[in-house]
N, C-alpha and C positions, 0 to 999 in steps of 0.2 A: 351511431357510435363511432368514435374516432379509433384509429389503429391502435394507439398507446392503450386506451382503456380496454379494448378487446384483447390485446396481448396480456395485459395484467389479469384480466378475468379468466383468460385461458389458463394462465399459469396457477392462479388460485384454485380453479376447478380441478386441474390435474393433480396437484398436491394434496388437496383435500381427499380427493377420490383415492389416492395412493395410501394415505394415511389410515383412512377408516374402512377400506375395502375388505380387510380380513374379517373384521367384526360384522360388517354389513353382509358379507357372504353367509356366515353362520346364521344371522337373523333372517335373511331372505329364504334360504333353504329350509330351515327348521319352521319358519313362519308359513311358508307355502305348504308344507306337509301338514301343519297344525290346523289347516282348515278342515282337515278330515280327522280331527282330535277324537271325537266321539266314535266315528267309525273305527279308528285304530284301537281304541279301548275294546270294542267288540270283537275285532280281528285278533287281538292279543289274547283275549280269554276264551276263544272258541272251543278249545279242547277241555276247558275246565268249567265253563258256565253252566248253571242249572237249565234243565229243560223248560219249555215253554209250559205255562199253567193251563190246566184243563179242568174247569169247574167254576163254581162261584167264588168270587173274590171275597175274603174276609174283610170286615170293616176296619178302618184305621184304629178304632178303639182297642181292637184285639192286639194290634201291634204295640200300642202305648201300654196296654197292660202287661205284656211280655217283657217290655223294657223296664217298666216299673218294678216288676218282680225281681229283677237283678240289683235293685238298690243302687243305681248310679247316682253319684252326687253331682246333679247339674245345677249350676248357679242360676238364680231366677232370671238374671239379666242376660243369660246366654239362650240361644235358641236351640230347639230340637227340631232338625229338618227332616221331613219325610217327602220322598219322592214317590208318587203313586205309581202302580203298575200300569204298563202301557204296552203297545204292540211291540215296541223296541226294547222294553225292559219289563219282562213278565214277573217281576218281583217287587217287594217294597225295599227301597234303599233308605237308610236313616243315617244321619251324621249329627254328632253332638260332641261337646266338650265337658269332661268332668273336672272337678277341682280337688286337689289333694290337700292334706292337712297343712302343708307348708306353702300353699298358695299356687302351686304349679298346676297348669292345665294339661290334660291328656286328651288327645283326639281319639274318637271312636267312630268307625263306620261299620254298621251291621245291616246285613240283608236278610229278609224274611220271606218265606214262601208265601205267595199270594193266595193259595187256597187253604193251607193248614194253619198259616200264621206262625210256624216254627222257624227259628233262626237257621239260616243256611251256613254250612261250612265254606262259604265263598266271600273272599275279601278283594274288592276291587283295587285296594292299595297294592296288592301283589303285582298288578299289571301296570308297571310304572312307565312304559315306553312313551305313551302319549303325553304324560305329564312332563317327562323329561325333556321331549323336543319342545314343547310349549315353553318350559322354564329357560331352556337354552335360547329361545327366541326373545323372551323378555328380559332375561338377566344373565345369560351365559353361564349360569350356575356358579356365579362368583360373588363374593361379598361386595355390596354396593353396585352389583351388576346392573340393577334396574336404572340406577342413575347414569352409569356408564353408557348403557344402551340409548338413554334418553338423550345424552349429549351428542352421541353419534348420529342419532336420528335427526337432531337439530342441524348438525353439520350437513347431513344428507339433504335436508330441506333446503339449505343454502346452495348445495350443489345443483339441485333440481332447477332452482330459480336461475342460477348463473348459466347453466347449460342451456335453458330456454332463451336467455338473452344472446347467447353465442350463436345460436342457429336461427334467430328470429327473422333475420333479413332474408335468409334462403330456405326458410322452412317449407314453403309451398313449392317453390321452383325446383328444389333438389330432394323433395320428399321421396320419389321413387328411384333415386340414384343408388345403384349398388354395383360397384366395380369389383371384379373378381380377378383382375390381371395381376394385382400386387396385394400382398397381405396388409400392408399399411392401409390402403384404400379400402380393402374389404372390412377390416376392423373399424375404420372410421365411419364408413357408410352404415355398417351394421349398428354401431353404437348410436349414431344419430337417428337411424330409422326406428330402432326400438325405443330410444329415449322419447322421441316425439309421439310415438304411436301409443306408448304406456303412460303418457303424461298425466292424464286424469288420476290413474291408479297410483302412480308414485306420488303425486302431490297429496292425495288423500291420505296415503299410508305414512308419508313423512310428517304431515300435520297431526294425524291421530297418534302417531308413535310419540312425538313430543307431549302431547296431551296426556297419554297414559303414564309415561315413564318419568315425566318431570312435574306431574300434577301436584305432588306433595310440596315441591319447591315453590311452584307458582301459588298453591293454595296457602302456604304459610307466609310468603311475602305479602300476598294481597290481604291475607287475615290480619297480619300484624299491622300493616299500613293503614287499613280501613276500620277493622273491627277491634283493634287494639288487643290482638291475640285471642279473641273469643271466636275459635274455629267452628263450634256448634252453631253460633249465630250466623256465620258466614254460610254454612250448609243450609240452614233453614231459610235464609234470604234467597239463596240460589234455587230453592224449591225442591231439593232432593228429598227422597222418601226418608222419614224419620222412624227409625225402628222403636218398636214399643219398649218402655222402660218399666219393668215389673219388679215388685218385692213381694216375697212369700208372705201370706197371711197366716199360714199354719192351718188353714181349714181345707180339707180335701174335697175335691170335686170329682164326679163321675166323668170318666174319658168319653162316655157316649155322646157327650155334648159336641165333640169334634165331628162325629158322624152327622149329627143335626146341622151343623154348620156347612158341611160339604153338600148335604142334599139341598139345603136352601140355596146355596151358591149355584149349584148345577141348574136348579129350577129358574133362577133369576137370570143367568147368563148362559143360555143354551148353545150359543154359537162360539163360545171361548172355552178352551181346554184347561183344566186345573192341572198344573204341572207339579207344583210344590206347595207344601204348607209348612209353616214355621210356627212353633208353639213356644211361647215365652212363659215360664212359671208352669211347666206341665204338671197337671194333677192338683193344682192349687186354685182355689176359687178366685184369686186376684189375677190369674193367668189370662193371657191374650193370644188369639190365633191370627195369624197372617196367612191369607190365601193368595196365591199368585195365579192369575189367569193369564194364558198366552193366546195371542191373536197371530195365527200364521200368516207369513208373507206381509208383515207390517215393519216399518222402520221404527215404530214405538210399540212394541208388541206386548208389553207387560202391564197389567193392572193390579194393584195391590188392594185387597180388601182386609179390614181388620174387624174382628169380633171379640166380644168377652167370652171367655171359656165358662164362666158361671152359668149363664143362661142363654148363650148363643145369640145375644143381641148385637146388633150392627154398630160399629164405631165409626168407621170412616172408609172412604174410597179414595185411592190415589192413582193417578196416571201422570206421567212426566209431561204430557201435553198441556198440563195446567200451568206449568212455569217454563218460560222460554229458555232459561239457562240450562235447567235439567233436560228439557226436550232436545235442545242442541246437542248436548253431551250424548244422550241416548241415541240420536240419529247417527252421529259420528261414530259412536261405538259399533253400531250395527253395520255401518259402511265398512268399518275396518274388519270385522269378523264375517261379513257376508252371510249373515244369519237369515236374511229376508228373501233370498232368491232360490233356496233349495239346492239340490245337488248340482244343477246346471251351472248356477253362479259360482259355486265352490270350485268347479273344474275351471271355469274362465279365470277366477282369482289364482288358481293353482298354476295355470299356464303363464299368466301375467307375472306371477312371482318368480318363476324360473326364467322368464325373458329378462328380468331385472338382474338375475345372477350372471347372465351373459352379458348384460350391460356393464357390470362391474368388472368382469373379466376382461372384456374387450378394451374398456378404458385403460386397465393396467397394461395390456399388450401394446396399446398405442404409445403409452408413456415409455415402455421398455424399448420399443423400437427406435424412438428418438434418441434415447440415451445410449443405445448400442453404437450409434453413429458419431457420438461425441467422444473424441480421443482423450479428453480431459476427464472423463468420468471414471471414478474408481471402479475397477473390475470386480473387486472383492464386494464392495457396497452393492454394485449392480447384481452380482451372483446371489447376495443374500435376499434382495428384493424379488428376484426371479423365483428363488426357493419359497419364500413366504407366499407369494402369489399363487404358486402351484399348490402348496400344502393347504392353503385356506380356500381354494377353489375345488379342484379335483379331490383334494384331501378330505374336504368336508363332505362331499358326496360319498366317498368311501366310508367315512365314519358313520354317516346316517345308515348306510346299507349294513354295516357291521352291527349297528344297534338293533336293527330289525331282525337279523340273523340270531343275535344273543337273546332276544326276547322270545323268539320262536323255539330255539333248539336247546336252550339250558333248562335244567330241572326246575320245577316250580318251587322247590324248597329253597333255592338259592335266593339271596338277597338282591333283588333287581335294583333297588336304589343305590346300592354300591357298585354293582357289576356294570350296568349300562353306561353311567358316566365314565367309569374307568376305560370301558372299551371304546368309547367315543373319542376320548382324548388321546388314548394310546394309538388309535388308528390315525389321527392327525399328526401325532409325533412320528410314526413310521413314515408317513407320506412326506413329512418335512425332511427326514434323514435322507430318503430317497431323492428328493428334489435337490438337497444340498450337495449330494454325491455327483449330480449330473448338471450342476448349474453353471460351471465355469465355461462351458462350450454351447455355442448357439444350437447346434444340430442335436446334441445329447439332451439338452433341457426340453426341446421340442418333442423329442422321442420319449422323454420321461412323461410328458403330458399325455401323449398318446397312450402309453402304457397304463398310467393311472386311470384314464378314462375307460379303457377296456376292462380293467379290473373292477371299477365301480359298476359297469354294466353287467358283468358277470355276477357280482355280488347281489345286485338288485333282483336278479332272476331266481336266487336260490329259494326265497320263501314261497313265491307262487309255485315253483316246481315241487317243493316239499309238500304243499297243500294239495296239489294235483295228485301226487303219488298216494297220499293218505286217502283222498277221496276214491281213487281206483281201487285201493285195497279195503275199502268198506267204511271208512269214517264218514258219518253223516253230520253235516253242520246243522245246528238248530235253526229252524225256519226264520226265527226273528233276527238271526245274525247273518243269514245267508247274503243278503244284499251288501252289507258291510264288508264281509270277507271278499266278495267279488270286487267291490269298489276299491278296497285297499290293494289287493293284488293287481288290479288294473293300473292303479296309480304307480305302483313299483314297477311295472313293466313299461309304462310311458317313460318313467325316469330312466329305466335301463335303455330304452330305445333313444332317448335324448343323448345319454352318454355314448352309446355305440355310434350313432350317426356323427356326433361331433368328433369322436376319435377316428372315424373313417375319413372325414373331411380333413383333420389335421394330419393324418398318415399320408394322404395324397399330396398334401402340401409340403411334405418333407422333400420331394424332388424339385420343388420350386425355390426361388429365393425367398427367405423368411427373415423374421427379426432375430432368429436364433441360428442362422446359417453361417458357418465358418468358411465355406467354400469361396475362394477368390472369384471375383466376377471379372470378365473381360472389360477392358476400358471402353471399347466401341461395341457395347452390347445392344 
């Protein structure tokens, strides 16, 4: 690669990184934490969740009868989802939509005691923290946010490829180079080292991020170009699972047929766990039951079985391995979410995700250092970039920590769906104001970064300390939630340690020459 091409590639890489770094930081921080999404839900609900079941579990038909007794108007073509009790969730979880007279749909999520079959006064929707973090990861909680994140992810994919081209020539010979005598060299070597080390991770996440967030755009374009707008035909050709289409016949059927279906499935597939059943046309003889089997530690883990509700007769079996397009999508999806490797893989993904956060931050610091030495650079413009970099890096960490504190310490009666997003964005706003106030001088903005990192470290330790104090004073966590509570608190302490270590490193660097240092340097240094 000639020098001119490399120079242009470096400029494009730097500017793209600067433009999308703020969104990428939120996406990576919230995405890294969302690897523990289900664990966070258990952690969030530990002081309010029902106790573990003790006794014989009632059949699914009992739950269906209790739902039917409440006369919910569930459309036939909509599903009634039931998650069976397990060691991690010792109660029945149900979800469905009802339709009002004017055509509006209302979501319902009901939980039932696994032993008595009675409805529990416990609503998982109350515990919004994990859903909020995940929604921030995929859509920033903004209108058209999914498409915005998709475009940002596409640009990130371009950055990954351009960065690889930039270091390709010296990738092997300079891999272990890490200079600490100057901040510019430290940032550059750290940026390169982490970028190369995490390349498989960033490549897969950039690719799958585009696939998830822009799939509707790609699907529509291909569907109209090839299938003349017939999207169902496109989905069928690709080999994705086709959900049952049911119309009510008006003839009732006994719900006990669902128990027969589950017993038959457990007998025929003893090595796979039944996680979920979906019932279309519940209580009607034209209804169908979809049973989802899960094979642990598999990249294509789900098998779909379909039965007739009337007589429990078998209709079809589906696994995405049967279709190359669907199988590819499933494999990439499981690579993105890390569902196939257990807790160990989730922690590896979590560490790699936070290393990408440092990748983003160090890239911005390299750009800022170069611009600081350019006398023609607008000081106000540069100060604004400094403030935004600070607020959307350390400020994002503070915002996430505040969200955990809000979820743990606020009364259960408060509306978390309003409170937690407000708390998150207010924390970023305060961080931005703090950064703007300190952005005009090199030394002060560096000190502001140290201050925000120390604040983030302190905030991340509050929830683990709170849980520890409650345990000392007699609170006993339910056995099925204990691992999740320990895991999430350990994750918070790891992030606190990361923030504290980075703050200590930056604080020591205050006495050295830095990108934000206003101290005059001797000519013959």
